[in-house]
C-alpha atoms as a printed R data frame, in Angstrom:
   type eleno elety resid chain resno       x      y      z
1  ATOM     1    CA   UNK     A     1  78.998 31.503 80.243
2  ATOM     2    CA   UNK     A     2  82.741 31.612 80.810
3  ATOM     3    CA   UNK     A     3  82.885 27.968 80.837
4  ATOM     4    CA   UNK     A     4  81.290 27.841 77.342
5  ATOM     5    CA   UNK     A     5  83.862 30.506 76.040
6  ATOM     6    CA   UNK     A     6  86.854 28.460 77.528
7  ATOM     7    CA   UNK     A     7  85.505 25.268 75.636
8  ATOM     8    CA   UNK     A     8  85.181 27.148 72.511
9  ATOM     9    CA   UNK     A     9  88.689 28.517 72.771
10 ATOM    10    CA   UNK     A    10  90.041 25.174 73.535
11 ATOM    11    CA   UNK     A    11  88.406 23.516 70.673
12 ATOM    12    CA   UNK     A    12  89.559 26.366 68.139
13 ATOM    13    CA   UNK     A    13  93.106 25.823 69.469
14 ATOM    14    CA   UNK     A    14  92.996 22.228 68.776
15 ATOM    15    CA   UNK     A    15  91.543 22.747 65.295
16 ATOM    16    CA   UNK     A    16  94.605 24.993 64.619
17 ATOM    17    CA   UNK     A    17  97.070 22.524 65.575
18 ATOM    18    CA   UNK     A    18  95.359 19.819 63.502
19 ATOM    19    CA   UNK     A    19  95.988 21.871 60.343
20 ATOM    20    CA   UNK     A    20  99.597 21.964 60.839
21 ATOM    21    CA   UNK     A    21  99.758 18.295 60.145
22 ATOM    22    CA   UNK     A    22  97.708 18.937 56.980
23 ATOM    23    CA   UNK     A    23 100.157 21.455 55.841
24 ATOM    24    CA   UNK     A    24 102.910 19.115 56.383
25 ATOM    25    CA   UNK     A    25 101.286 16.516 54.066
26 ATOM    26    CA   UNK     A    26 100.596 19.080 51.388
27 ATOM    27    CA   UNK     A    27 104.365 20.207 51.532
28 ATOM    28    CA   UNK     A    28 105.284 16.428 51.129
29 ATOM    29    CA   UNK     A    29 103.063 15.718 48.036
30 ATOM    30    CA   UNK     A    30 104.459 18.903 46.449
31 ATOM    31    CA   UNK     A    31 107.935 17.793 47.197
32 ATOM    32    CA   UNK     A    32 107.188 14.219 45.652
33 ATOM    33    CA   UNK     A    33 105.749 15.908 42.634
34 ATOM    34    CA   UNK     A    34 108.816 18.044 42.022
35 ATOM    35    CA   UNK     A    35 110.947 14.884 42.534
36 ATOM    36    CA   UNK     A    36 109.041 12.850 40.167
37 ATOM    37    CA   UNK     A    37 109.153 15.584 37.539
38 ATOM    38    CA   UNK     A    38 112.649 16.046 38.006
39 ATOM    39    CA   UNK     A    39 113.479 12.289 37.604
40 ATOM    40    CA   UNK     A    40 111.390 12.048 34.482
41 ATOM    41    CA   UNK     A    41 113.033 15.264 33.114
42 ATOM    42    CA   UNK     A    42 116.583 14.019 33.702
43 ATOM    43    CA   UNK     A    43 115.765 10.479 32.353
44 ATOM    44    CA   UNK     A    44 114.517 11.993 29.145
45 ATOM    45    CA   UNK     A    45 117.532 14.180 29.032
46 ATOM    46    CA   UNK     A    46 119.999 11.355 29.522
47 ATOM    47    CA   UNK     A    47 118.303  9.264 26.765
48 ATOM    48    CA   UNK     A    48 118.492 12.163 24.268
49 ATOM    49    CA   UNK     A    49 122.229 12.507 24.824
50 ATOM    50    CA   UNK     A    50 123.145  9.140 24.581
51 ATOM    51    CA   UNK     A    51 123.468  8.984 20.799
52 ATOM    52    CA   UNK     A    52 125.561 12.147 20.492
53 ATOM    53    CA   UNK     A    53 127.818 10.866 23.234
54 ATOM    54    CA   UNK     A    54 128.245  7.538 21.639
55 ATOM    55    CA   UNK     A    55 129.159  9.108 18.261
56 ATOM    56    CA   UNK     A    56 131.868 11.269 20.051
57 ATOM    57    CA   UNK     A    57 133.251  8.163 21.771
58 ATOM    58    CA   UNK     A    58 133.365  6.126 18.418
59 ATOM    59    CA   UNK     A    59 135.070  8.983 16.584
60 ATOM    60    CA   UNK     A    60 138.831  8.319 16.091
61 ATOM    61    CA   UNK     A    61 141.228 11.162 15.778
């Protein structure tokens, strides 16, 4: 009986340790998503301000 309990605890501990890698993978996917959205937003913003900056640069005082 005690041997079965020890085996159960060992398997449970091993399973809990495996979930740590899963959490790391989830965090990396979230980080990749945030980076992708940020790059897209900055690219769109950059394209939106090119024309006003060109007009300012061409303006002669």
